[in-house]
VOVOZA-302216 format. One record per residue (C-alpha): residue number from 0; x negated, y negated, z. Coordinates in steps of 0.2 Angstrom, whole numbers, plus 2048, in hexadecimal, padded with zeros to 3 digits. Each point is the difference from the previous one (the first is absolute). Layout:
N
+-----+------+-------+-----+
:  nr : east : north :  up :
+-----+------+-------+-----+
: NUM :    X :     Y :   Z :
...
+-----+------+-------+-----+
This chain:
506
+-----+------+-------+-----+
:  nr : east : north :  up :
+-----+------+-------+-----+
:   0 :  51E :   2C7 : EEE :
:   1 :  7F1 :   7F7 : 808 :
:   2 :  7F5 :   808 : 80C :
:   3 :  7FE :   7F1 : 80A :
:   4 :  810 :   802 : 80A :
:   5 :  802 :   7ED : 802 :
:   6 :  810 :   801 : 80A :
:   7 :  7F5 :   805 : 80F :
:   8 :  7F2 :   7F3 : 7FD :
:   9 :  7FA :   7F4 : 80C :
:  10 :  80E :   7F4 : 7FD :
:  11 :  80B :   809 : 80C :
:  12 :  800 :   7FC : 812 :
:  13 :  7F0 :   805 : 808 :
:  14 :  7FF :   80C : 80F :
:  15 :  7FF :   7F6 : 811 :
:  16 :  7EF :   809 : 802 :
:  17 :  7F9 :   7F9 : 7F0 :
:  18 :  7F3 :   7F3 : 804 :
:  19 :  805 :   7F0 : 7F8 :
:  20 :  7F4 :   7F2 : 7FB :
:  21 :  801 :   7F1 : 80C :
:  22 :  809 :   7F1 : 7FA :
:  23 :  7F4 :   7F4 : 7F8 :
:  24 :  7F3 :   80E : 7FE :
:  25 :  7F3 :   7FB : 7F3 :
:  26 :  803 :   807 : 7EE :
:  27 :  7F3 :   80D : 7FA :
:  28 :  7F2 :   7F9 : 7F5 :
:  29 :  805 :   7FF : 7ED :
:  30 :  7F3 :   80E : 7FC :
:  31 :  80B :   80B : 80B :
:  32 :  811 :   7FA : 7FB :
:  33 :  803 :   80D : 7F3 :
:  34 :  7FC :   80E : 80C :
:  35 :  80A :   7F8 : 80D :
:  36 :  810 :   7FE : 7F5 :
:  37 :  7FE :   812 : 7F8 :
:  38 :  7FE :   809 : 811 :
:  39 :  80A :   7F4 : 80B :
:  40 :  7F1 :   7FF : 80C :
:  41 :  805 :   7F0 : 809 :
:  42 :  812 :   804 : 800 :
:  43 :  7FC :   810 : 80A :
:  44 :  7F6 :   7F6 : 80C :
:  45 :  7EF :   807 : 7FA :
:  46 :  7F0 :   7FA : 7F8 :
:  47 :  7F4 :   806 : 7F3 :
:  48 :  7F3 :   804 : 80D :
:  49 :  80D :   80B : 809 :
:  50 :  805 :   809 : 7F1 :
:  51 :  7EE :   804 : 7FB :
:  52 :  7FC :   805 : 811 :
:  53 :  80F :   80B : 801 :
:  54 :  7FC :   808 : 7EF :
:  55 :  7EF :   804 : 806 :
:  56 :  806 :   808 : 811 :
:  57 :  80D :   80A : 7F7 :
:  58 :  7F3 :   807 : 7F4 :
:  59 :  7F4 :   804 : 80E :
:  60 :  80D :   809 : 809 :
:  61 :  806 :   80A : 7F0 :
:  62 :  7EF :   803 : 7F8 :
:  63 :  7FE :   811 : 809 :
:  64 :  80D :   806 : 7F3 :
:  65 :  7F2 :   7FF : 7F2 :
:  66 :  7F6 :   80C : 80A :
:  67 :  80E :   80B : 808 :
:  68 :  80A :   803 : 7F0 :
:  69 :  7F2 :   809 : 7F7 :
:  70 :  7FD :   80A : 810 :
:  71 :  813 :   806 : 800 :
:  72 :  802 :   802 : 7ED :
:  73 :  7EF :   804 : 7F9 :
:  74 :  7EF :   807 : 803 :
:  75 :  7EF :   802 : 7F8 :
:  76 :  804 :   811 : 7FA :
:  77 :  80D :   80D : 800 :
:  78 :  7F9 :   807 : 810 :
:  79 :  804 :   7F1 : 80B :
:  80 :  80F :   7F9 : 7F7 :
:  81 :  812 :   805 : 801 :
:  82 :  803 :   80B : 7F1 :
:  83 :  811 :   801 : 7F7 :
:  84 :  80A :   810 : 7FB :
:  85 :  7F5 :   802 : 7F1 :
:  86 :  7EF :   7FD : 809 :
:  87 :  7FF :   7EE : 7FA :
:  88 :  7F9 :   7F2 : 80B :
:  89 :  7FD :   7ED : 800 :
:  90 :  7EF :   7F7 : 800 :
:  91 :  7FE :   7F6 : 810 :
:  92 :  7F6 :   7F3 : 7F6 :
:  93 :  80E :   7FE : 7F4 :
:  94 :  80E :   800 : 80D :
:  95 :  7F6 :   7F2 : 809 :
:  96 :  7FF :   7F6 : 7F0 :
:  97 :  813 :   801 : 7FC :
:  98 :  804 :   7FD : 813 :
:  99 :  7F8 :   7EF : 7FF :
: 100 :  807 :   7FC : 7EF :
: 101 :  812 :   804 : 803 :
: 102 :  800 :   7F8 : 812 :
: 103 :  7F8 :   7F0 : 7F8 :
: 104 :  80C :   7FF : 7F1 :
: 105 :  810 :   803 : 80A :
: 106 :  7FB :   7F5 : 80F :
: 107 :  7FD :   7F2 : 7F4 :
: 108 :  810 :   803 : 7F7 :
: 109 :  80A :   801 : 810 :
: 110 :  7F9 :   7EF : 806 :
: 111 :  804 :   7F8 : 7F0 :
: 112 :  811 :   807 : 7FE :
: 113 :  807 :   802 : 812 :
: 114 :  7F5 :   7F2 : 808 :
: 115 :  7FE :   80A : 810 :
: 116 :  7EF :   804 : 809 :
: 117 :  802 :   813 : 7FE :
: 118 :  7F2 :   80B : 7FA :
: 119 :  803 :   810 : 7F6 :
: 120 :  7F6 :   80F : 7FE :
: 121 :  801 :   813 : 800 :
: 122 :  80C :   806 : 80D :
: 123 :  7F8 :   80C : 80D :
: 124 :  810 :   80A : 803 :
: 125 :  803 :   804 : 7ED :
: 126 :  7EE :   803 : 7FC :
: 127 :  7FF :   80D : 80E :
: 128 :  810 :   808 : 7FB :
: 129 :  7F9 :   802 : 7EE :
: 130 :  7EF :   807 : 806 :
: 131 :  807 :   80C : 80D :
: 132 :  811 :   806 : 7F9 :
: 133 :  804 :   7FA : 7EE :
: 134 :  7F1 :   807 : 7F7 :
: 135 :  803 :   811 : 807 :
: 136 :  80E :   801 : 7F4 :
: 137 :  7FB :   7F5 : 7F1 :
: 138 :  7F0 :   7F9 : 7F8 :
: 139 :  7F9 :   7EF : 805 :
: 140 :  806 :   7F9 : 7EF :
: 141 :  811 :   806 : 803 :
: 142 :  800 :   7FA : 812 :
: 143 :  7FC :   7EF : 7FA :
: 144 :  80E :   801 : 7F3 :
: 145 :  80C :   803 : 80F :
: 146 :  7F9 :   7F0 : 808 :
: 147 :  804 :   7F6 : 7F0 :
: 148 :  812 :   807 : 800 :
: 149 :  801 :   7FB : 812 :
: 150 :  7FA :   7EE : 7FC :
: 151 :  80C :   7FF : 7F1 :
: 152 :  80F :   804 : 80B :
: 153 :  7FB :   7F4 : 80E :
: 154 :  7FE :   7F2 : 7F2 :
: 155 :  812 :   805 : 7FA :
: 156 :  806 :   7FF : 812 :
: 157 :  7F8 :   7EE : 801 :
: 158 :  807 :   7FA : 7EF :
: 159 :  812 :   806 : 803 :
: 160 :  800 :   7F8 : 811 :
: 161 :  803 :   811 : 809 :
: 162 :  7F0 :   7FE : 80B :
: 163 :  805 :   7EE : 805 :
: 164 :  811 :   805 : 804 :
: 165 :  7FA :   80E : 80C :
: 166 :  7F4 :   7F3 : 808 :
: 167 :  80E :   7F4 : 803 :
: 168 :  80B :   80E : 807 :
: 169 :  7F4 :   803 : 80E :
: 170 :  805 :   7F7 : 811 :
: 171 :  7F4 :   7F2 : 805 :
: 172 :  7FD :   809 : 811 :
: 173 :  7FA :   810 : 7F6 :
: 174 :  7F5 :   7F5 : 7F5 :
: 175 :  7F8 :   7F8 : 810 :
: 176 :  7FE :   812 : 807 :
: 177 :  7F7 :   805 : 7EF :
: 178 :  7F4 :   7F1 : 803 :
: 179 :  7FC :   805 : 812 :
: 180 :  7FE :   812 : 7FB :
: 181 :  7F4 :   7FB : 7F2 :
: 182 :  7F6 :   7F6 : 80D :
: 183 :  7FF :   80E : 80C :
: 184 :  7FB :   80C : 7F2 :
: 185 :  7F2 :   7F6 : 7F9 :
: 186 :  7F9 :   7FD : 812 :
: 187 :  801 :   813 : 802 :
: 188 :  7F7 :   802 : 7F0 :
: 189 :  7F3 :   7F4 : 806 :
: 190 :  7FE :   80A : 810 :
: 191 :  7FE :   810 : 7F7 :
: 192 :  7F4 :   7FA : 7F3 :
: 193 :  7F5 :   7F9 : 80D :
: 194 :  7FF :   80F : 80A :
: 195 :  808 :   7F7 : 80F :
: 196 :  80E :   80D : 7FF :
: 197 :  7FD :   812 : 7FB :
: 198 :  809 :   810 : 7FF :
: 199 :  7FD :   80D : 80D :
: 200 :  7FD :   813 : 7FE :
: 201 :  80D :   804 : 80D :
: 202 :  80B :   7F6 : 80C :
: 203 :  807 :   7EF : 7FB :
: 204 :  801 :   7FC : 7ED :
: 205 :  7F3 :   7F1 : 802 :
: 206 :  7F4 :   7FA : 80C :
: 207 :  7F4 :   7F1 : 803 :
: 208 :  7F0 :   803 : 7F7 :
: 209 :  7F8 :   811 : 803 :
: 210 :  805 :   809 : 810 :
: 211 :  809 :   7F0 : 806 :
: 212 :  7F1 :   7F4 : 7FF :
: 213 :  7F7 :   7F6 : 7F2 :
: 214 :  7F1 :   809 : 7FB :
: 215 :  7FB :   7F9 : 7EF :
: 216 :  7F7 :   7F0 : 7FC :
: 217 :  80B :   7FC : 7F0 :
: 218 :  80F :   801 : 80C :
: 219 :  7F8 :   7F4 : 80B :
: 220 :  7FD :   7F4 : 7F2 :
: 221 :  812 :   802 : 7FC :
: 222 :  804 :   7FA : 812 :
: 223 :  7F4 :   7F1 : 7FE :
: 224 :  808 :   7FB : 7F0 :
: 225 :  811 :   802 : 806 :
: 226 :  7FD :   7F5 : 80F :
: 227 :  7F6 :   7F3 : 7F5 :
: 228 :  80E :   7FF : 7F3 :
: 229 :  80D :   7FF : 80E :
: 230 :  7F7 :   7F2 : 809 :
: 231 :  7FE :   7F6 : 7EF :
: 232 :  812 :   802 : 7FC :
: 233 :  806 :   7FC : 812 :
: 234 :  7F6 :   7F0 : 7FF :
: 235 :  807 :   7FD : 7EF :
: 236 :  7EF :   7FF : 7F7 :
: 237 :  803 :   7FD : 7ED :
: 238 :  7F9 :   80F : 7F7 :
: 239 :  800 :   80A : 811 :
: 240 :  803 :   811 : 7F8 :
: 241 :  7F4 :   7FE : 7F2 :
: 242 :  7F3 :   7F9 : 80C :
: 243 :  803 :   80F : 80B :
: 244 :  7FE :   80C : 7F1 :
: 245 :  7F0 :   7F9 : 7FA :
: 246 :  7F8 :   7FE : 811 :
: 247 :  805 :   812 : 805 :
: 248 :  7FA :   807 : 7F0 :
: 249 :  7EF :   7F7 : 803 :
: 250 :  800 :   807 : 812 :
: 251 :  803 :   812 : 7F9 :
: 252 :  7F2 :   7FE : 7F3 :
: 253 :  7F4 :   7FB : 80E :
: 254 :  806 :   80E : 80B :
: 255 :  7FD :   80C : 7F1 :
: 256 :  7EF :   7F9 : 7FC :
: 257 :  7FA :   803 : 812 :
: 258 :  809 :   810 : 805 :
: 259 :  801 :   809 : 7EF :
: 260 :  811 :   807 : 804 :
: 261 :  805 :   806 : 7EF :
: 262 :  811 :   805 : 7F9 :
: 263 :  80C :   80B : 80A :
: 264 :  800 :   812 : 7FC :
: 265 :  803 :   811 : 809 :
: 266 :  7EE :   7FF : 807 :
: 267 :  801 :   7ED : 803 :
: 268 :  812 :   7FD : 807 :
: 269 :  7FA :   7EF : 807 :
: 270 :  7FB :   7F9 : 7F0 :
: 271 :  808 :   7F2 : 7F5 :
: 272 :  810 :   805 : 7F8 :
: 273 :  801 :   7FE : 7ED :
: 274 :  7F3 :   7F2 : 7FD :
: 275 :  7EF :   7FF : 808 :
: 276 :  7FB :   7ED : 802 :
: 277 :  7F1 :   801 : 7F6 :
: 278 :  7FD :   7F8 : 7EF :
: 279 :  7F5 :   80C : 7F5 :
: 280 :  7FE :   805 : 7EE :
: 281 :  806 :   7F7 : 7F1 :
: 282 :  80B :   7F0 : 803 :
: 283 :  808 :   801 : 7EF :
: 284 :  806 :   80F : 7F6 :
: 285 :  80B :   801 : 7F0 :
: 286 :  811 :   808 : 804 :
: 287 :  805 :   810 : 7F7 :
: 288 :  813 :   7FD : 7FA :
: 289 :  801 :   811 : 7F8 :
: 290 :  810 :   805 : 80A :
: 291 :  80A :   7F2 : 7F9 :
: 292 :  80E :   808 : 7F5 :
: 293 :  7FD :   812 : 806 :
: 294 :  812 :   805 : 805 :
: 295 :  80D :   80C : 7FA :
: 296 :  811 :   7F8 : 802 :
: 297 :  80B :   810 : 7FE :
: 298 :  7F4 :   80E : 802 :
: 299 :  805 :   804 : 812 :
: 300 :  812 :   803 : 7FA :
: 301 :  7FA :   80D : 7F4 :
: 302 :  7F4 :   808 : 80C :
: 303 :  80B :   802 : 810 :
: 304 :  811 :   7FD : 7FA :
: 305 :  80C :   7F1 : 800 :
: 306 :  807 :   803 : 812 :
: 307 :  7EF :   802 : 808 :
: 308 :  7F9 :   7F1 : 7F7 :
: 309 :  80F :   7F5 : 804 :
: 310 :  7FD :   804 : 813 :
: 311 :  7EE :   7FA : 7FF :
: 312 :  806 :   7F0 : 7F7 :
: 313 :  80D :   7FE : 80D :
: 314 :  7F3 :   801 : 80E :
: 315 :  7F5 :   7F4 : 7F7 :
: 316 :  80E :   7F3 : 7FD :
: 317 :  806 :   801 : 812 :
: 318 :  7EF :   7FE : 808 :
: 319 :  7FB :   7F2 : 7F4 :
: 320 :  811 :   7F7 : 800 :
: 321 :  802 :   7FF : 813 :
: 322 :  7EE :   7FE : 805 :
: 323 :  7FF :   7F1 : 7F5 :
: 324 :  811 :   7F9 : 806 :
: 325 :  7FB :   801 : 812 :
: 326 :  7EF :   7F9 : 7FD :
: 327 :  806 :   7F1 : 7F7 :
: 328 :  80D :   7FD : 80D :
: 329 :  7F3 :   7FF : 80E :
: 330 :  7F3 :   7F6 : 7F6 :
: 331 :  80D :   7F3 : 7FA :
: 332 :  806 :   7FE : 812 :
: 333 :  7ED :   7FE : 806 :
: 334 :  7FD :   7F3 : 7F2 :
: 335 :  80F :   7F6 : 806 :
: 336 :  808 :   800 : 7EE :
: 337 :  80E :   80B : 805 :
: 338 :  812 :   7F9 : 801 :
: 339 :  80C :   803 : 80E :
: 340 :  807 :   810 : 7F8 :
: 341 :  7EE :   807 : 7FD :
: 342 :  7FF :   7FC : 7EE :
: 343 :  7F2 :   7F6 : 7F8 :
: 344 :  7FC :   7F6 : 7F1 :
: 345 :  7FF :   80A : 7EF :
: 346 :  806 :   80F : 809 :
: 347 :  806 :   809 : 7F0 :
: 348 :  7F0 :   7FB : 7F7 :
: 349 :  7F5 :   807 : 80E :
: 350 :  80A :   811 : 7FF :
: 351 :  7FE :   801 : 7ED :
: 352 :  7ED :   7FC : 800 :
: 353 :  7FD :   80D : 80E :
: 354 :  809 :   80D : 7F5 :
: 355 :  7F4 :   7FB : 7F2 :
: 356 :  7F2 :   804 : 80C :
: 357 :  806 :   811 : 802 :
: 358 :  800 :   802 : 7ED :
: 359 :  7EF :   7F9 : 7FE :
: 360 :  7F9 :   80B : 80D :
: 361 :  806 :   80F : 7F7 :
: 362 :  7FA :   7FA : 7EF :
: 363 :  7EE :   7FD : 807 :
: 364 :  800 :   811 : 80A :
: 365 :  7FD :   7F6 : 810 :
: 366 :  811 :   804 : 808 :
: 367 :  80F :   7F5 : 803 :
: 368 :  7FB :   7EE : 805 :
: 369 :  80B :   7F8 : 80E :
: 370 :  800 :   7F1 : 80C :
: 371 :  7F4 :   803 : 80E :
: 372 :  804 :   7FC : 812 :
: 373 :  7EE :   7FB : 802 :
: 374 :  805 :   7F0 : 7F7 :
: 375 :  806 :   7FA : 811 :
: 376 :  7EE :   7FC : 805 :
: 377 :  7FF :   7F3 : 7F2 :
: 378 :  811 :   7F9 : 806 :
: 379 :  7FA :   7FF : 811 :
: 380 :  7F1 :   7F6 : 7F9 :
: 381 :  80D :   7F4 : 7F9 :
: 382 :  804 :   806 : 7EF :
: 383 :  812 :   7FB : 7FA :
: 384 :  800 :   801 : 7ED :
: 385 :  7FB :   80A : 7F1 :
: 386 :  7F0 :   7F7 : 7FE :
: 387 :  7F9 :   80B : 80E :
: 388 :  805 :   80F : 7F6 :
: 389 :  7F7 :   7F9 : 7F1 :
: 390 :  7F0 :   7FE : 80A :
: 391 :  802 :   812 : 807 :
: 392 :  803 :   807 : 7EF :
: 393 :  7F1 :   7F7 : 7F8 :
: 394 :  7F5 :   808 : 80E :
: 395 :  807 :   811 : 7FC :
: 396 :  7FB :   7FE : 7EE :
: 397 :  7EF :   7FB : 806 :
: 398 :  7FF :   80F : 80B :
: 399 :  7FF :   80B : 7F0 :
: 400 :  7EF :   7F9 : 7FE :
: 401 :  7FB :   7FD : 812 :
: 402 :  804 :   810 : 808 :
: 403 :  7F1 :   7FF : 80C :
: 404 :  806 :   7F0 : 807 :
: 405 :  812 :   806 : 803 :
: 406 :  7F9 :   80E : 80A :
: 407 :  7F6 :   7F6 : 80C :
: 408 :  80F :   7FC : 80C :
: 409 :  803 :   80F : 80B :
: 410 :  811 :   807 : 803 :
: 411 :  7FE :   7FC : 813 :
: 412 :  7FF :   7ED : 7FB :
: 413 :  810 :   800 : 7F5 :
: 414 :  809 :   80A : 80E :
: 415 :  7FD :   7F2 : 80C :
: 416 :  809 :   7F4 : 7F4 :
: 417 :  80E :   80C : 7FE :
: 418 :  803 :   801 : 813 :
: 419 :  800 :   7ED : 802 :
: 420 :  80C :   7FE : 7F2 :
: 421 :  80B :   80E : 807 :
: 422 :  802 :   7F6 : 810 :
: 423 :  805 :   7F1 : 7F6 :
: 424 :  80E :   809 : 7F7 :
: 425 :  807 :   806 : 811 :
: 426 :  807 :   7EF : 802 :
: 427 :  80F :   804 : 7F5 :
: 428 :  807 :   80B : 80E :
: 429 :  808 :   7F1 : 807 :
: 430 :  80D :   801 : 7F2 :
: 431 :  807 :   811 : 806 :
: 432 :  80E :   800 : 80C :
: 433 :  7FB :   80E : 80C :
: 434 :  80F :   7FC : 80B :
: 435 :  80B :   809 : 7F3 :
: 436 :  7FB :   812 : 800 :
: 437 :  808 :   804 : 7EF :
: 438 :  7F3 :   7F4 : 7FA :
: 439 :  7F2 :   804 : 80C :
: 440 :  7FF :   813 : 7FD :
: 441 :  7FF :   7FF : 7ED :
: 442 :  7F3 :   7F1 : 801 :
: 443 :  7F6 :   80A : 80D :
: 444 :  800 :   810 : 7F5 :
: 445 :  7FA :   7F6 : 7F1 :
: 446 :  7F2 :   7F8 : 80A :
: 447 :  7F9 :   80F : 808 :
: 448 :  802 :   80C : 7F1 :
: 449 :  7F5 :   7F7 : 7F5 :
: 450 :  7F0 :   802 : 80B :
: 451 :  805 :   811 : 807 :
: 452 :  803 :   807 : 7EE :
: 453 :  7F3 :   7F5 : 7F8 :
: 454 :  80D :   7FB : 7F3 :
: 455 :  809 :   7F0 : 7FD :
: 456 :  80D :   809 : 7F5 :
: 457 :  804 :   80C : 80E :
: 458 :  803 :   7F2 : 80C :
: 459 :  80C :   7F8 : 7F4 :
: 460 :  809 :   810 : 7FD :
: 461 :  802 :   804 : 812 :
: 462 :  806 :   7EE : 803 :
: 463 :  80D :   800 : 7F1 :
: 464 :  807 :   811 : 806 :
: 465 :  802 :   7FC : 812 :
: 466 :  807 :   7EF : 7FD :
: 467 :  80D :   807 : 7F5 :
: 468 :  805 :   80E : 80B :
: 469 :  7FF :   7F7 : 811 :
: 470 :  809 :   7F1 : 7F8 :
: 471 :  80E :   80A : 7F9 :
: 472 :  802 :   80A : 810 :
: 473 :  801 :   7F0 : 80A :
: 474 :  80F :   7FA : 7F6 :
: 475 :  7F6 :   7F4 : 7F5 :
: 476 :  802 :   80A : 7F0 :
: 477 :  807 :   7F2 : 7F6 :
: 478 :  7F1 :   7F5 : 804 :
: 479 :  7F4 :   80D : 7F8 :
: 480 :  7FC :   7FB : 7EE :
: 481 :  805 :   80F : 7F4 :
: 482 :  7EE :   800 : 7F9 :
: 483 :  7FA :   804 : 811 :
: 484 :  80A :   810 : 7FF :
: 485 :  7F9 :   804 : 7EF :
: 486 :  7EE :   7FD : 805 :
: 487 :  802 :   80A : 810 :
: 488 :  807 :   80F : 7F6 :
: 489 :  7F1 :   7FE : 7F5 :
: 490 :  7F4 :   800 : 80F :
: 491 :  809 :   810 : 806 :
: 492 :  7FB :   808 : 7F0 :
: 493 :  7EE :   7F9 : 801 :
: 494 :  7FE :   807 : 812 :
: 495 :  806 :   811 : 7FA :
: 496 :  7F6 :   801 : 7F0 :
: 497 :  7F5 :   80E : 807 :
: 498 :  80F :   80C : 802 :
: 499 :  807 :   7FA : 7F0 :
: 500 :  7F0 :   803 : 7F7 :
: 501 :  800 :   812 : 807 :
: 502 :  812 :   803 : 7FA :
: 503 :  7FB :   7F9 : 7EE :
: 504 :  7F1 :   80C : 800 :
: 505 :  80B :   80E : 805 :
+-----+------+-------+-----+
């Protein structure tokens, strides 16, 4: 069996939304012909320049993970790091190194095999789940062993075609709702990351800024960046998002140099989030890859028992499986490479490589790697092929050595790009027939659950369950694919995993 899934390659009819080269368009230069043929750049209506710009933009909007993942998983000592059940901890420097390594290798592999402009890196949902919950029961090595098992299962689902079959069973309206929900989700992430929207101590769950107004300079920089990027995109300026990111980062650096705002903290709530726009210290440092291979494949089953370990794997698989499926659905539609039924070229290959990313993340102890919704920023810049992913991956490999440079772009600047891209993805709402309430309610629940629960998987689960139940109760049970019922039952178990774990513990 070949991994290239050629049955879904570009020979099939392109989506009406796929930009096509004009008749009589000039052929690419001979020096670029090999790249053009391999990645189908001209066929997808793109250019080398767009692919390189898109790869740069995707990297800049994803680069925060090289800084954030070590903050979630590791620390500089056991005093400030999440410690496991045996008191073990991960070094932040080592986590940062393997984060860049795994993201780079997997994103390049995804670009070469799946030929899609999607970046892969450590998934934020799973790494937080590991750091907060899993290591309370097992060691870090055993937790990463569970991540490897999770990845192996996902790869098997991809190879056997089970993942593709489930993808095809999802109605096109629900796929469109997933895309819209992801757009709303990443826009909400941008608002929260920038401080434009914050939680309240009491009253409404969220509010504008602090006390209902914008009070911090970094949030003001976010607003300026958002408007600048929006204007550039609206005027169809080539490289608009990339220009906006670079220009807003320069503005942030000037503001920091003048006002000395500093990083956000309890004593400085108005500071920069995650990265302070200052270039200081060494520009180049050698990565420490000591965490590679430090996993225990079956240790968790011996420590906490088969049933409890299986429930942890179940949670990892469901989160990984459907987060990635939803993300790829939305990104493929945004890139204009999706067919009318929501599928896209090399669908099976994409699923398999994404599963390999989960395995690789466990093997390197950097957490499961998955497709990032932030890739939509590069797609918004014009990326349409895997060449953009190769560019992003190479930059991730370079980030292992150039951590100071990757930490110059503040989170507020990346957040502005996410909001702009979120607005772009909302266009898919036109494919949902809201005049049919049996379609409207599941689609609406899918869309709003993602941002409100901060989870793509939750939105998909609520959409699956409501679609099946409402459709059957409306007399349309025969039109519901059997796999929709199977997956909906699985989501019911997923949503009830808390009580189930309590019962297993009892």
